[in-house]
N, CA, C and O atoms as a CHARMM CRD file, in Angstrom:
* protein
*
  232
    1    1 MET  N    -23.21400   7.47600  13.68000 PROA 1      0.00000
    2    1 MET  CA   -23.25100   7.57700  11.99600 PROA 1      0.00000
    3    1 MET  C    -21.90700   8.28300  11.65200 PROA 1      0.00000
    4    1 MET  O    -21.29500   7.92100  10.64800 PROA 1      0.00000
    5    2 LYS  N    -21.47000   9.18100  12.37100 PROA 2      0.00000
    6    2 LYS  CA   -20.31400   9.70700  11.87100 PROA 2      0.00000
    7    2 LYS  C    -19.06000   8.87200  11.95700 PROA 2      0.00000
    8    2 LYS  O    -18.19800   8.91400  11.07900 PROA 2      0.00000
    9    3 GLU  N    -18.97000   8.05400  13.11400 PROA 3      0.00000
   10    3 GLU  CA   -17.86700   6.89700  13.07600 PROA 3      0.00000
   11    3 GLU  C    -18.00400   6.13200  11.76500 PROA 3      0.00000
   12    3 GLU  O    -16.99300   5.82100  11.13600 PROA 3      0.00000
   13    4 LEU  N    -19.35300   5.78800  11.29300 PROA 4      0.00000
   14    4 LEU  CA   -19.53700   4.69900  10.30000 PROA 4      0.00000
   15    4 LEU  C    -18.98500   5.32500   8.87600 PROA 4      0.00000
   16    4 LEU  O    -18.46800   4.69900   7.95000 PROA 4      0.00000
   17    5 ILE  N    -19.21800   6.59100   8.95800 PROA 5      0.00000
   18    5 ILE  CA   -18.87000   7.13600   7.74800 PROA 5      0.00000
   19    5 ILE  C    -17.25400   7.57200   7.71500 PROA 5      0.00000
   20    5 ILE  O    -16.64100   7.85700   6.68700 PROA 5      0.00000
   21    6 GLU  N    -16.91300   7.56500   8.55200 PROA 6      0.00000
   22    6 GLU  CA   -15.21900   7.56700   8.75100 PROA 6      0.00000
   23    6 GLU  C    -14.67600   6.22100   8.25600 PROA 6      0.00000
   24    6 GLU  O    -13.73700   6.15700   7.46300 PROA 6      0.00000
   25    7 LYS  N    -15.27300   5.20500   8.72900 PROA 7      0.00000
   26    7 LYS  CA   -14.91700   3.77700   8.56000 PROA 7      0.00000
   27    7 LYS  C    -15.21500   3.61500   6.88600 PROA 7      0.00000
   28    7 LYS  O    -14.51400   2.88500   6.18600 PROA 7      0.00000
   29    8 ILE  N    -16.10300   4.22800   6.47100 PROA 8      0.00000
   30    8 ILE  CA   -16.10400   4.12300   4.91100 PROA 8      0.00000
   31    8 ILE  C    -15.38700   4.69500   4.32900 PROA 8      0.00000
   32    8 ILE  O    -15.02500   4.20900   3.25700 PROA 8      0.00000
   33    9 ASN  N    -14.95800   5.72000   4.66900 PROA 9      0.00000
   34    9 ASN  CA   -13.89000   6.88700   3.92100 PROA 9      0.00000
   35    9 ASN  C    -12.43900   6.01800   4.12100 PROA 9      0.00000
   36    9 ASN  O    -11.60500   5.99100   3.21600 PROA 9      0.00000
   37   10 ALA  N    -12.28600   5.48700   5.09500 PROA 10     0.00000
   38   10 ALA  CA   -11.11300   4.88600   5.31100 PROA 10     0.00000
   39   10 ALA  C    -10.85300   3.48100   4.31800 PROA 10     0.00000
   40   10 ALA  O     -9.81500   3.15300   3.74300 PROA 10     0.00000
   41   11 GLY  N    -11.96400   2.90600   4.33900 PROA 11     0.00000
   42   11 GLY  CA   -12.14200   1.66300   3.66400 PROA 11     0.00000
   43   11 GLY  C    -11.86700   1.98400   1.96400 PROA 11     0.00000
   44   11 GLY  O    -11.12600   1.33900   1.22400 PROA 11     0.00000
   45   12 ILE  N    -12.69300   3.16600   1.61200 PROA 12     0.00000
   46   12 ILE  CA   -12.69500   3.61700   0.37000 PROA 12     0.00000
   47   12 ILE  C    -11.06200   3.69900  -0.18200 PROA 12     0.00000
   48   12 ILE  O    -10.57000   3.19000  -1.18900 PROA 12     0.00000
   49   13 GLU  N    -10.46700   4.49100   0.81900 PROA 13     0.00000
   50   13 GLU  CA    -8.99200   4.92200   0.26300 PROA 13     0.00000
   51   13 GLU  C     -8.24300   3.96000   0.42000 PROA 13     0.00000
   52   13 GLU  O     -7.21400   4.04900  -0.25100 PROA 13     0.00000
   53   14 ALA  N     -8.37000   2.70200   1.28600 PROA 14     0.00000
   54   14 ALA  CA    -7.60800   1.43200   1.20000 PROA 14     0.00000
   55   14 ALA  C     -7.79900   0.56400  -0.07900 PROA 14     0.00000
   56   14 ALA  O     -6.92900  -0.15900  -0.56300 PROA 14     0.00000
   57   15 PHE  N     -9.12500   0.74800  -0.58000 PROA 15     0.00000
   58   15 PHE  CA    -9.26800   0.05300  -1.57100 PROA 15     0.00000
   59   15 PHE  C     -9.02200   0.54900  -2.67400 PROA 15     0.00000
   60   15 PHE  O     -8.97200  -0.24900  -3.61000 PROA 15     0.00000
   61   16 LYS  N     -8.77600   2.05900  -2.97900 PROA 16     0.00000
   62   16 LYS  CA    -8.46300   2.66100  -4.06400 PROA 16     0.00000
   63   16 LYS  C     -6.80600   2.47100  -4.38700 PROA 16     0.00000
   64   16 LYS  O     -6.32500   2.38500  -5.51700 PROA 16     0.00000
   65   17 THR  N     -6.10200   2.43100  -3.18800 PROA 17     0.00000
   66   17 THR  CA    -4.58400   2.38100  -3.08500 PROA 17     0.00000
   67   17 THR  C     -4.37400   0.79800  -3.60400 PROA 17     0.00000
   68   17 THR  O     -3.60700   0.55300  -4.53500 PROA 17     0.00000
   69   18 ASP  N     -5.05900  -0.15200  -2.97700 PROA 18     0.00000
   70   18 ASP  CA    -4.83200  -1.29700  -3.59200 PROA 18     0.00000
   71   18 ASP  C     -5.32700  -1.52300  -5.03100 PROA 18     0.00000
   72   18 ASP  O     -4.59600  -2.09500  -5.83900 PROA 18     0.00000
   73   19 ALA  N     -6.30800  -1.17400  -5.30100 PROA 19     0.00000
   74   19 ALA  CA    -6.73000  -1.48300  -6.50900 PROA 19     0.00000
   75   19 ALA  C     -5.87000  -0.68900  -7.61400 PROA 19     0.00000
   76   19 ALA  O     -5.77300  -1.27100  -8.69400 PROA 19     0.00000
   77   20 GLU  N     -5.31700   0.38900  -7.51200 PROA 20     0.00000
   78   20 GLU  CA    -4.36700   0.86600  -8.22400 PROA 20     0.00000
   79   20 GLU  C     -2.93500   0.37300  -8.45600 PROA 20     0.00000
   80   20 GLU  O     -2.23400   0.54500  -9.45300 PROA 20     0.00000
   81   21 LEU  N     -2.65600  -0.26900  -7.33600 PROA 21     0.00000
   82   21 LEU  CA    -1.27800  -0.94800  -7.21600 PROA 21     0.00000
   83   21 LEU  C     -1.51300  -2.53200  -8.21700 PROA 21     0.00000
   84   21 LEU  O     -0.63400  -3.09000  -8.87400 PROA 21     0.00000
   85   22 GLN  N     -2.82700  -2.93400  -8.07200 PROA 22     0.00000
   86   22 GLN  CA    -3.06600  -4.17400  -9.03800 PROA 22     0.00000
   87   22 GLN  C     -2.83800  -3.65500 -10.26000 PROA 22     0.00000
   88   22 GLN  O     -1.81300  -3.93900 -10.88000 PROA 22     0.00000
   89   23 ALA  N     -3.82500  -2.78900 -10.76900 PROA 23     0.00000
   90   23 ALA  CA    -3.96100  -2.54700 -12.31500 PROA 23     0.00000
   91   23 ALA  C     -2.87900  -1.85600 -12.87200 PROA 23     0.00000
   92   23 ALA  O     -2.68300  -1.94900 -14.08400 PROA 23     0.00000
   93   24 GLU  N     -2.01100  -1.04900 -12.03200 PROA 24     0.00000
   94   24 GLU  CA    -0.45700  -0.26900 -12.60700 PROA 24     0.00000
   95   24 GLU  C      0.44800  -1.23600 -12.74700 PROA 24     0.00000
   96   24 GLU  O      1.03100  -1.40700 -13.81800 PROA 24     0.00000
   97   25 LYS  N      0.68500  -2.04000 -11.59000 PROA 25     0.00000
   98   25 LYS  CA     1.99000  -2.84000 -11.43400 PROA 25     0.00000
   99   25 LYS  C      1.65800  -4.42300 -11.50400 PROA 25     0.00000
  100   25 LYS  O      2.53200  -5.28800 -11.55600 PROA 25     0.00000
  101   26 GLY  N      0.52900  -4.62600 -11.49900 PROA 26     0.00000
  102   26 GLY  CA     0.10100  -6.04400 -11.60000 PROA 26     0.00000
  103   26 GLY  C      0.52500  -6.66900 -10.11200 PROA 26     0.00000
  104   26 GLY  O      1.01300  -7.79900 -10.11700 PROA 26     0.00000
  105   27 ASN  N      0.40300  -6.16600  -9.18600 PROA 27     0.00000
  106   27 ASN  CA     0.57500  -6.71400  -7.60000 PROA 27     0.00000
  107   27 ASN  C     -0.50100  -7.64000  -7.32000 PROA 27     0.00000
  108   27 ASN  O     -1.63400  -7.16700  -7.22800 PROA 27     0.00000
  109   28 LYS  N     -0.35500  -8.68700  -7.19300 PROA 28     0.00000
  110   28 LYS  CA    -1.39400  -9.76300  -7.05200 PROA 28     0.00000
  111   28 LYS  C     -1.85000  -9.30200  -5.54700 PROA 28     0.00000
  112   28 LYS  O     -2.95100  -8.81400  -5.29200 PROA 28     0.00000
  113   29 ALA  N     -0.91800  -9.51700  -4.69800 PROA 29     0.00000
  114   29 ALA  CA    -1.36800  -9.25600  -3.29400 PROA 29     0.00000
  115   29 ALA  C     -2.28400  -8.11800  -2.98600 PROA 29     0.00000
  116   29 ALA  O     -3.18800  -8.21500  -2.15600 PROA 29     0.00000
  117   30 ALA  N     -2.01900  -6.98900  -3.70500 PROA 30     0.00000
  118   30 ALA  CA    -2.74400  -5.75200  -3.64000 PROA 30     0.00000
  119   30 ALA  C     -4.16100  -6.20900  -4.09900 PROA 30     0.00000
  120   30 ALA  O     -5.14700  -6.06000  -3.37800 PROA 30     0.00000
  121   31 GLY  N     -4.21300  -6.79200  -5.37700 PROA 31     0.00000
  122   31 GLY  CA    -5.70500  -7.17000  -5.94200 PROA 31     0.00000
  123   31 GLY  C     -6.58200  -8.07500  -4.63300 PROA 31     0.00000
  124   31 GLY  O     -7.78800  -7.92800  -4.43300 PROA 31     0.00000
  125   32 THR  N     -5.74000  -8.95900  -3.87600 PROA 32     0.00000
  126   32 THR  CA    -6.40900  -9.59400  -2.98000 PROA 32     0.00000
  127   32 THR  C     -6.64800  -8.70000  -1.95500 PROA 32     0.00000
  128   32 THR  O     -7.80700  -8.72100  -1.54000 PROA 32     0.00000
  129   33 ARG  N     -5.81800  -7.84000  -1.36900 PROA 33     0.00000
  130   33 ARG  CA    -6.41200  -6.92700  -0.54400 PROA 33     0.00000
  131   33 ARG  C     -7.74700  -5.95100  -0.85000 PROA 33     0.00000
  132   33 ARG  O     -8.64900  -5.68200  -0.05600 PROA 33     0.00000
  133   34 ALA  N     -7.60600  -5.52100  -2.19000 PROA 34     0.00000
  134   34 ALA  CA    -8.88400  -4.79300  -2.76800 PROA 34     0.00000
  135   34 ALA  C    -10.05800  -5.49200  -2.71900 PROA 34     0.00000
  136   34 ALA  O    -11.15400  -5.01200  -2.43100 PROA 34     0.00000
  137   35 ARG  N     -9.77600  -6.85100  -3.05900 PROA 35     0.00000
  138   35 ARG  CA   -11.21700  -7.65200  -2.96800 PROA 35     0.00000
  139   35 ARG  C    -11.76300  -7.83800  -1.54500 PROA 35     0.00000
  140   35 ARG  O    -12.96100  -7.77200  -1.27000 PROA 35     0.00000
  141   36 LYS  N    -10.88700  -8.05100  -0.76100 PROA 36     0.00000
  142   36 LYS  CA   -11.43400  -8.12500   0.81000 PROA 36     0.00000
  143   36 LYS  C    -11.65100  -6.67400   1.07000 PROA 36     0.00000
  144   36 LYS  O    -12.64800  -6.52300   1.77500 PROA 36     0.00000
  145   37 SER  N    -11.13900  -5.69000   0.78900 PROA 37     0.00000
  146   37 SER  CA   -11.85300  -4.36900   1.18200 PROA 37     0.00000
  147   37 SER  C    -13.13200  -4.10800   0.42000 PROA 37     0.00000
  148   37 SER  O    -13.94200  -3.32600   0.91700 PROA 37     0.00000
  149   38 SER  N    -13.36700  -4.63300  -0.63000 PROA 38     0.00000
  150   38 SER  CA   -14.71300  -4.56700  -1.53200 PROA 38     0.00000
  151   38 SER  C    -15.59900  -5.19900  -0.61300 PROA 38     0.00000
  152   38 SER  O    -16.60400  -4.52500  -0.38900 PROA 38     0.00000
  153   39 LEU  N    -15.53100  -6.33400   0.01200 PROA 39     0.00000
  154   39 LEU  CA   -16.47200  -7.16400   0.65100 PROA 39     0.00000
  155   39 LEU  C    -16.84300  -6.26600   2.29900 PROA 39     0.00000
  156   39 LEU  O    -17.89200  -6.19800   2.94000 PROA 39     0.00000
  157   40 GLU  N    -15.58000  -5.72800   2.53700 PROA 40     0.00000
  158   40 GLU  CA   -15.83800  -4.95200   4.09800 PROA 40     0.00000
  159   40 GLU  C    -16.68900  -3.68100   3.73600 PROA 40     0.00000
  160   40 GLU  O    -17.51000  -3.18300   4.50600 PROA 40     0.00000
  161   41 LEU  N    -16.40400  -3.22200   2.50000 PROA 41     0.00000
  162   41 LEU  CA   -17.16400  -1.99300   2.13400 PROA 41     0.00000
  163   41 LEU  C    -18.73600  -2.20500   2.10200 PROA 41     0.00000
  164   41 LEU  O    -19.56900  -1.49500   2.66500 PROA 41     0.00000
  165   42 GLU  N    -18.99400  -3.46800   1.23200 PROA 42     0.00000
  166   42 GLU  CA   -20.07000  -3.92800   1.14700 PROA 42     0.00000
  167   42 GLU  C    -21.10200  -4.01500   2.46300 PROA 42     0.00000
  168   42 GLU  O    -22.25200  -3.57800   2.42600 PROA 42     0.00000
  169   43 LYS  N    -20.53300  -4.61200   3.55900 PROA 43     0.00000
  170   43 LYS  CA   -20.98300  -4.40500   4.76400 PROA 43     0.00000
  171   43 LYS  C    -21.22600  -3.07600   5.48200 PROA 43     0.00000
  172   43 LYS  O    -22.23600  -2.67100   6.05800 PROA 43     0.00000
  173   44 LEU  N    -20.11000  -2.54300   5.30700 PROA 44     0.00000
  174   44 LEU  CA   -20.29900  -1.05900   5.86200 PROA 44     0.00000
  175   44 LEU  C    -21.58600  -0.11400   5.23100 PROA 44     0.00000
  176   44 LEU  O    -22.29200   0.64600   5.89500 PROA 44     0.00000
  177   45 PHE  N    -21.68500  -0.37300   3.79700 PROA 45     0.00000
  178   45 PHE  CA   -22.56900   0.24300   3.07200 PROA 45     0.00000
  179   45 PHE  C    -24.05700  -0.15800   3.23600 PROA 45     0.00000
  180   45 PHE  O    -24.94700   0.60500   2.86100 PROA 45     0.00000
  181   46 LYS  N    -24.32400  -1.38900   3.81200 PROA 46     0.00000
  182   46 LYS  CA   -25.49900  -2.07000   4.26900 PROA 46     0.00000
  183   46 LYS  C    -25.78300  -1.37300   5.68200 PROA 46     0.00000
  184   46 LYS  O    -26.89500  -0.89100   5.89800 PROA 46     0.00000
  185   47 GLU  N    -24.85400  -1.32800   6.56000 PROA 47     0.00000
  186   47 GLU  CA   -25.08000  -0.69000   7.82700 PROA 47     0.00000
  187   47 GLU  C    -25.30000   0.77500   7.59000 PROA 47     0.00000
  188   47 GLU  O    -25.91300   1.34400   8.49300 PROA 47     0.00000
  189   48 PHE  N    -24.92800   1.51200   6.55800 PROA 48     0.00000
  190   48 PHE  CA   -25.14900   2.70600   6.72900 PROA 48     0.00000
  191   48 PHE  C    -26.56800   3.21000   6.06400 PROA 48     0.00000
  192   48 PHE  O    -27.11000   4.30000   6.24800 PROA 48     0.00000
  193   49 ARG  N    -27.06400   2.02400   5.17000 PROA 49     0.00000
  194   49 ARG  CA   -28.16700   2.24600   4.61200 PROA 49     0.00000
  195   49 ARG  C    -29.29800   1.96200   5.75900 PROA 49     0.00000
  196   49 ARG  O    -30.25800   2.72400   5.87000 PROA 49     0.00000
  197   50 LYS  N    -29.14500   0.91200   6.53900 PROA 50     0.00000
  198   50 LYS  CA   -29.78600   0.77200   7.76000 PROA 50     0.00000
  199   50 LYS  C    -29.90300   1.97000   8.68300 PROA 50     0.00000
  200   50 LYS  O    -30.97500   2.33500   9.16600 PROA 50     0.00000
  201   51 THR  N    -28.72300   2.56600   8.90200 PROA 51     0.00000
  202   51 THR  CA   -28.59800   3.51600  10.04700 PROA 51     0.00000
  203   51 THR  C    -29.52600   4.73800   9.38700 PROA 51     0.00000
  204   51 THR  O    -30.48400   5.24200   9.97300 PROA 51     0.00000
  205   52 SER  N    -29.14400   5.05200   8.29100 PROA 52     0.00000
  206   52 SER  CA   -29.78700   6.06000   7.43600 PROA 52     0.00000
  207   52 SER  C    -31.23100   6.25300   7.40200 PROA 52     0.00000
  208   52 SER  O    -31.79600   7.33300   7.57200 PROA 52     0.00000
  209   53 LEU  N    -31.87700   4.95600   7.13400 PROA 53     0.00000
  210   53 LEU  CA   -33.03400   4.75100   7.04500 PROA 53     0.00000
  211   53 LEU  C    -33.80900   5.02600   8.48800 PROA 53     0.00000
  212   53 LEU  O    -34.93700   5.51600   8.53900 PROA 53     0.00000
  213   54 GLU  N    -33.12800   4.68600   9.51100 PROA 54     0.00000
  214   54 GLU  CA   -33.67900   4.71700  10.96400 PROA 54     0.00000
  215   54 GLU  C    -33.49600   6.03400  11.17100 PROA 54     0.00000
  216   54 GLU  O    -34.50900   6.49500  11.69700 PROA 54     0.00000
  217   55 ALA  N    -32.54000   6.97400  10.97200 PROA 55     0.00000
  218   55 ALA  CA   -32.55600   8.38000  11.10300 PROA 55     0.00000
  219   55 ALA  C    -33.58800   9.27200  10.59100 PROA 55     0.00000
  220   55 ALA  O    -34.19600  10.15500  11.19700 PROA 55     0.00000
  221   56 SER  N    -33.70500   8.84000   9.18000 PROA 56     0.00000
  222   56 SER  CA   -34.78200   9.59700   8.35300 PROA 56     0.00000
  223   56 SER  C    -36.33300   9.30900   9.00400 PROA 56     0.00000
  224   56 SER  O    -37.29100  10.04800   8.78100 PROA 56     0.00000
  225   57 LYS  N    -36.38400   8.12600   9.82700 PROA 57     0.00000
  226   57 LYS  CA   -37.85600   7.95500  10.37200 PROA 57     0.00000
  227   57 LYS  C    -37.66800   8.52700  11.61500 PROA 57     0.00000
  228   57 LYS  O    -38.74900   9.04400  11.89700 PROA 57     0.00000
  229   58 GLY  N    -36.97200   8.69300  12.40900 PROA 58     0.00000
  230   58 GLY  CA   -37.04000   9.33800  13.71400 PROA 58     0.00000
  231   58 GLY  C    -36.57400  10.58700  14.08300 PROA 58     0.00000
  232   58 GLY  O    -36.71600  10.98200  15.24000 PROA 58     0.00000
């Protein structure tokens, strides 16, 4: 679970960096990377939810 949380934190940092570049400088490539990061984060959050529920049960 610790590795999963580290992956989520790294993904959030990558998303924040790219989203800020798009918002502040209009960088289209950064916007594409931010959208891709958001999809990856969605998968990681679902995995975290599943893992967290299993841990709370057992």
